[in-house]
C-alpha positions in Angstrom: 0.0 0.0 0.0 2.7 2.5 1.0 4.8 1.7 -2.1 1.7 2.4 -4.3 1.0 5.6 -2.5 4.6 6.8 -3.1 4.1 6.3 -6.8 0.9 8.5 -6.9 1.4 11.8 -8.6 -2.1 13.3 -8.1 -4.7 13.5 -5.4 -7.1 11.5 -7.5 -4.5 8.7 -7.8 -4.1 8.7 -4.0 -7.8 8.3 -3.5 -8.0 5.5 -6.1 -5.1 3.7 -4.4 -6.7 3.9 -0.9 -10.1 2.9 -2.2 -13.6 3.3 -0.7 -13.0 0.4 1.8 -10.2 2.4 3.5 -12.5 5.4 4.1 -15.3 3.1 5.4 -12.9 1.5 7.9 -11.7 4.9 9.1 -15.3 6.1 9.4 -16.1 3.0 11.5 -13.1 3.6 13.8 -14.1 7.2 14.3 -17.6 6.1 15.4 -16.2 3.5 17.7 -14.1 6.2 19.3 -17.2 8.3 19.8 -18.8 5.2 21.5 -15.7 4.9 23.7 -15.9 8.5 25.1 -17.8 7.5 28.3 -14.9 5.1 29.1 -12.5 8.0 29.0 -14.8 10.0 31.3 -14.9 7.1 33.7 -11.1 7.2 33.9 -11.2 10.9 34.5 -13.7 10.5 37.3 -11.5 7.8 38.9 -8.4 10.1 38.8 -10.4 12.9 40.4 -12.2 10.9 43.1 -9.7 11.8 45.9 -9.8 15.6 45.1 -10.9 17.5 48.2 -13.3 19.9 46.4 -17.0 20.7 46.6 -19.4 18.4 44.6 -20.4 21.2 42.2 -16.7 22.0 41.4 -16.1 18.3 40.9 -19.1 18.0 38.5 -18.1 21.2 36.6 -14.5 20.0 36.0 -15.8 16.6 34.8 -18.2 18.3 32.5 -15.5 20.6 31.1 -13.2 17.6 30.5 -16.0 15.7 28.7 -16.6 18.8 26.6 -12.9 18.7 25.5 -13.3 15.1 24.5 -16.3 15.9 22.4 -14.6 18.9 20.9 -11.6 16.8 19.9 -13.8 14.1 18.4 -16.0 16.6 16.6 -13.0 18.4 15.0 -11.5 15.0 14.0 -14.8 13.9 12.4 -15.1 17.2 10.5 -11.6 16.8 9.1 -12.4 13.3 8.0 -15.7 14.4 6.4 -13.9 17.2 4.5 -11.1 14.9 3.2 -13.6 12.3 2.2 -15.9 14.8 0.5 -13.0 16.4 -1.5 -11.9 13.0 -2.5 -15.4 12.2 -3.9 -15.4 15.4 -5.9 -12.0 14.8 -7.4 -12.8 11.1 -7.9 -16.0 11.9 -9.8 -14.9 15.0 -11.5 -16.9 15.5 -14.7 -19.9 13.5 -13.4 -20.3 15.1 -9.9 -23.6 16.8 -10.9 -25.1 13.5 -12.1 -23.9 11.8 -8.9 -25.4 14.4 -6.7 -28.7 14.4 -8.6 -28.9 10.6 -8.2 -27.9 10.8 -4.5 -30.6 13.3 -3.6 -33.1 11.5 -5.7 -32.5 8.3 -3.7 -32.2 10.1 -0.3 -34.3 13.3 -0.5 -34.2 13.7 3.2 -30.6 14.8 3.0 -31.7 18.0 1.2 -33.8 18.8 4.2 -31.0 18.1 6.6 -28.7 20.5 4.7 -31.4 23.1 4.7 -31.8 22.6 8.5 -28.1 23.2 9.0 -28.1 26.3 6.9 -31.2 27.6 8.7 -29.4 27.0 12.0 -26.6 29.3 10.7 -29.1 32.0 9.9 -30.8 31.7 13.3 -27.4 31.9 15.0 -26.4 35.1 13.1 -29.8 36.6 14.1 -29.2 35.7 17.8 -28.8 38.5 20.4 -25.8 36.5 21.7 -24.0 35.0 18.7 -21.1 33.8 20.8 -23.3 31.6 23.0 -25.5 30.5 20.1 -22.3 29.4 18.3 -20.4 27.7 21.2 -23.3 26.9 23.5 -23.5 27.4 27.3 -20.8 26.2 29.7 -23.3 23.5 30.8 -25.0 22.4 27.6 -22.2 23.1 25.0 -24.9 22.7 22.4 -24.6 25.6 20.0 -24.1 25.8 16.2 -20.6 24.3 16.5 -22.0 21.2 18.2 -24.8 21.0 15.6 -22.0 20.7 13.0 -20.5 17.9 15.0 -23.8 16.1 14.9 -24.0 16.6 11.1 -20.5 15.2 10.6 -21.3 12.2 12.8 -24.3 11.5 10.7 -22.2 11.9 7.5 -19.5 9.6 8.9 -22.1 6.9 9.7 -23.8 7.4 6.4 -20.8 6.4 4.2 -20.4 2.9 5.8 -21.9 0.2 3.6 -20.0 -2.8 4.8 -22.3 -4.8 7.0 -19.4 -6.1 9.2 -18.1 -2.6 9.9 -21.6 -1.4 10.7 -22.1 -4.3 13.2 -18.7 -3.5 14.8 -20.0 0.0 15.5 -23.0 -1.5 17.2 -20.9 -3.9 19.2 -18.5 -1.2 20.4 -21.5 0.9 21.7 -22.9 -2.2 23.3 -19.7 -3.1 25.1 -19.3 0.4 26.5 -23.0 0.5 27.5 -22.5 -2.6 29.6 -19.6 -1.0 31.5 -21.8 2.1 32.0 -24.6 -0.1 33.3 -22.3 -1.8 35.8 -21.2 1.6 37.0 -24.8 2.7 37.4 -25.7 -0.3 39.5 -22.6 0.1 41.7 -23.4 3.8 42.1 -27.0 3.3 42.9 -26.0 0.7 45.5 -23.6 3.2 47.1 -20.3 1.6 45.9 -19.1 4.5 43.7 -20.5 7.5 45.5 -17.0 9.0 45.8 -16.5 8.6 42.0 -19.8 9.8 40.5 -21.4 12.8 42.2 -24.7 12.9 40.2 -27.2 10.3 41.5 -28.0 7.5 39.0 -26.1 9.4 36.2 -22.5 7.9 36.2 -20.4 10.1 34.0 -23.3 12.3 32.9 -24.4 15.4 34.8 -28.1 14.3 35.3 -29.8 11.0 35.7 -32.1 11.8 32.8 -29.1 12.1 30.5 -28.1 8.6 31.6 -31.7 7.6 30.7 -31.3 8.9 27.2 -28.1 6.8 26.8 -29.6 3.6 28.2 -32.7 4.1 26.1 -30.5 3.7 23.0 -28.4 1.0 24.5 -31.4 -1.3 25.0 -32.2 -0.9 21.3 -28.6 -1.6 20.3 -28.8 -4.9 22.2 -32.2 -5.6 20.7 -30.9 -4.8 17.2 -27.8 -7.0 17.7 -30.1 -9.9 18.8 -32.2 -9.5 15.7 -29.3 -9.2 13.3 -27.2 -12.3 14.4 -27.8 -15.9 13.3 -25.6 -17.6 15.9 -27.6 -19.1 18.8 -24.9 -18.4 21.4 -24.6 -14.8 20.3 -28.4 -14.4 20.4 -28.4 -15.5 24.0 -25.6 -13.1 24.8 -27.4 -10.2 23.2 -30.7 -11.1 24.8 -29.0 -11.1 28.2 -27.5 -7.7 27.2 -30.9 -6.3 26.4 -32.3 -7.6 29.7 -29.3 -6.1 31.6 -29.6 -2.7 29.9 -33.4 -2.6 30.4 -32.9 -3.4 34.1 -30.4 -0.6 34.4 -32.8 1.8 32.7 -35.5 0.8 35.2 -33.0 1.4 38.1 -32.1 4.7 36.5 -35.9 5.6 36.6 -36.1 7.9 33.6 -39.7 7.3 32.5 -39.3 9.2 29.2 -36.4 6.8 28.4 -38.6 3.9 29.3 -41.4 5.0 27.0 -38.9 5.5 24.2 -37.6 2.0 24.8 -41.1 0.5 24.6 -41.8 2.3 21.3 -38.4 1.4 19.9 -38.6 -2.3 20.7 -42.1 -2.7 19.4 -41.4 -0.7 16.2 -38.1 -2.5 15.4 -39.8 -5.9 15.9 -42.6 -4.9 13.5 -40.1 -3.6 10.9 -38.0 -6.8 11.3 -41.1 -9.0 10.6 -42.0 -6.8 7.6 -38.5 -7.3 6.2 -37.8 -11.0 7.0 -41.3 -12.4 7.6 -39.8 -14.2 10.6 -41.9 -13.3 13.7 -40.6 -15.9 16.1 -37.3 -14.1 16.7 -39.2 -11.1 18.0 -40.8 -13.1 20.9 -37.7 -12.8 23.1 -37.3 -9.0 23.0 -41.0 -8.5 23.6 -41.1 -11.0 26.4 -38.1 -9.4 28.1 -39.7 -6.0 27.9 -43.1 -7.2 29.3 -41.5 -9.3 32.0 -39.2 -6.6 33.4 -41.9 -4.0 33.2 -44.2 -6.2 35.3 -41.5 -6.9 37.8 -40.8 -3.2 38.1 -44.5 -2.3 38.4 -44.6 -4.8 41.3 -41.9 -2.8 43.0 -39.3 -5.6 42.8 -36.6 -3.5 40.9 -35.1 -1.2 43.5 -34.0 2.4 42.6 -32.8 5.2 44.7 -35.2 7.4 42.6 -38.0 5.8 44.6 -40.4 5.2 41.7 -41.1 2.3 39.3 -43.0 1.7 36.1 -46.3 1.3 38.0 -46.1 4.6 39.8 -44.8 6.4 36.6 -47.7 5.1 34.6 -50.2 6.2 37.2 -48.6 9.7 37.3 -48.8 9.8 33.5 -52.5 8.9 33.6 -53.1 11.5 36.3 -51.2 14.2 34.4 -53.0 13.5 31.2 -56.4 13.7 33.0 -55.3 17.0 34.6 -54.4 18.5 31.2 -57.6 17.4 29.5 -59.8 18.6 32.3 -57.6 21.7 33.0 -57.4 20.9 36.7 -55.8 23.1 39.3 -52.6 20.9 39.3 -52.2 21.0 35.5 -49.1 23.2 35.8 -47.3 20.4 37.7 -47.9 17.8 34.9 -44.9 16.0 33.6 -42.8 16.8 36.8 -43.3 20.5 36.2 -42.8 20.3 32.4 -46.1 21.8 31.6 -45.0 25.2 33.1 -41.9 25.1 30.9 -43.9 24.2 27.8 -46.4 27.0 28.3 -43.6 29.5 28.8 -41.9 28.4 25.6 -45.1 28.6 23.5 -45.4 32.2 24.6 -41.8 32.9 23.4 -42.5 31.1 20.1 -45.4 33.5 19.4 -43.1 36.5 19.7 -40.5 35.1 17.3 -42.0 32.2 15.3 -39.8 32.4 12.2 -36.1 32.7 13.2 -36.6 31.8 16.8 -34.1 33.2 19.3 -31.0 31.3 18.1 -29.4 28.1 19.7 -29.2 28.3 23.5 -31.2 31.5 23.8 -33.8 30.4 26.2 -32.2 31.6 29.4 -32.9 35.2 30.3 -36.6 35.8 29.6 -37.7 32.2 30.2 -35.9 31.5 33.4 -36.4 34.9 34.8 -40.2 34.8 34.2 -40.9 31.2 35.0 -38.3 28.7 36.2 -34.9 30.0 37.4 -33.6 26.4 37.7 -33.6 25.5 34.1 -32.7 26.7 30.6 -34.5 24.1 28.5 -38.1 23.2 28.0 -37.5 19.4 28.5 -39.0 18.7 25.1 -36.6 18.7 22.1 -39.3 19.6 19.6 -40.4 22.6 21.5 -36.7 23.4 22.0 -36.1 23.4 18.3 -39.1 25.8 17.8 -37.7 28.3 20.4 -34.1 28.1 19.1 -34.7 27.7 15.3 -38.3 28.9 14.9 -41.2 27.0 13.4 -39.3 26.5 10.1 -36.5 24.8 12.0 -38.8 22.3 13.6 -40.6 21.6 10.3 -37.3 21.0 8.5 -36.2 18.6 11.3 -39.5 16.7 11.4 -39.9 16.6 7.6 -36.4 15.1 7.2 -37.2 12.3 9.6 -40.7 11.7 8.2 -39.4 11.7 4.6 -36.6 9.2 5.6 -39.2 7.0 7.3 -41.5 6.9 4.3 -38.8 6.3 1.8 -37.2 3.5 3.8 -40.5 1.8 4.5 -41.3 1.8 0.7 -38.2 -0.3 0.2 -38.5 -2.2 3.4 -37.6 -5.6 1.9 -34.3 -4.2 0.6 -33.1 -2.9 3.9 -30.3 -4.7 5.7 -30.8 -5.8 9.3 -28.3 -3.3 10.7 -30.3 -0.5 9.0 -33.4 -1.8 10.8 -31.5 -2.1 14.1 -30.4 1.5 13.7 -33.9 2.6 12.9 -35.1 1.1 16.3 -32.5 3.3 18.1 -33.7 6.4 16.3 -37.4 5.7 17.1 -36.6 5.1 20.7 -34.7 8.4 20.9 -37.3 10.3 19.0 -40.0 9.2 21.5 -37.8 10.0 24.5 -37.2 13.4 23.0 -40.8 14.5 23.9 -39.6 14.8 27.5 -35.9 15.3 27.0 -33.2 17.7 26.0 -30.3 17.6 23.6 -26.9 17.2 25.3 -23.4 17.3 23.7 -22.6 13.8 25.1 -25.8 11.9 24.2 -27.2 13.5 21.1 -24.2 12.5 18.8 -25.3 8.9 19.2 -28.7 9.6 17.9 -27.2 11.1 14.7 -24.8 8.2 14.5 -27.7 5.7 14.4 -29.6 8.1 12.1 -26.8 7.9 9.7 -26.7 4.1 9.9 -30.5 4.0 9.5 -30.5 6.2 6.4 -28.4 3.8 4.3 -30.1 1.3 2.0 -27.1 -0.9 1.5 -28.6 -3.6 -0.8 -30.2 -1.0 -3.1 -27.1 1.3 -3.1 -24.7 -1.6 -4.0 -26.4 -2.4 -7.2 
């Protein structure tokens, strides 16, 4: 390989020598490094556990170090995407217009994603605080720059056609999620209280963020179970799914649990539509039902104090309060109703360009809830930050992708279906969640994997 590269005289020759397989392997390695970021943060926490500092200082330093990790990976991913993109242009010089036309015809949702990114730039430039809208707050780190990281993670996942490489990305995420699950259980049982300062959150700054992560990890295990043929591996992945779901129930993030239910049910339905083999879906559904019943019976302990049964009753009560406009309606969704109402008032004042990324703070927190800077609903969040057009572009891209992929359901590979389950789980969880720089990249990683119709594209 090196001898051939030495003989290359043009950039085009270098790309031809390396070949597409090389870039796919690099893309897979980059995604595996993204998956490994929580492990690095665990090491950082361990190194800091004997520091004699206040808990909030400890958490701030851990958050800052995690942000540096994400910054490094984000810039690395951007550089790779630029090199790969330039290579494609040089490689297909003369037919690039035809290639792009065919690409957007096969995957029209990518036009909407590009427009969404461009619209985010416009909203950022119109923001009253461009610096914060670009870089994000010290806590969220979720400004336009991070949006670009998400886009590049999506692009990186999108180019991987090789089924074995795609599966390795899933396995790397699954292995790390098991380590995270073990840490969660040890933390909840008091064994790692000196290492992780946020209850039921491990390396993350809030237990809900850990819930977002576990929500996806359950679907990763489910997807691996459905994609493998080996009986022993199926048993391992089924056990992994059971373990991750148990951890999610201990974590006690109900939004994450609802997302998991939707994701498991949908991925099983799509799997049956694709393969016409329904018997393999019995195990994931049985695990979901069994652990849900056990939790509802109060047999899965959690320092959060609640279980599936109490959470379902709260949901029923909150729904009834909203429908009947009861006196306690504002407390619905653990206080989320107040946040949503405040955000809708803000949206009415700037419905087109919104306020720019991370521009909820002053008016919202000052008037309503001084302890939060997000509406705890990603879709409302997008409307506030990017206006109604921003939300419509985001939802339209997801819906168009869903429709197009369902039309060619029989041509989708199993890893594409598995990734779709992760996206569905996250999308449902997003109704009560927030984007975060250390969890949202995984949603776009799986979105990129779900967007690729490998069998169709390889023709």
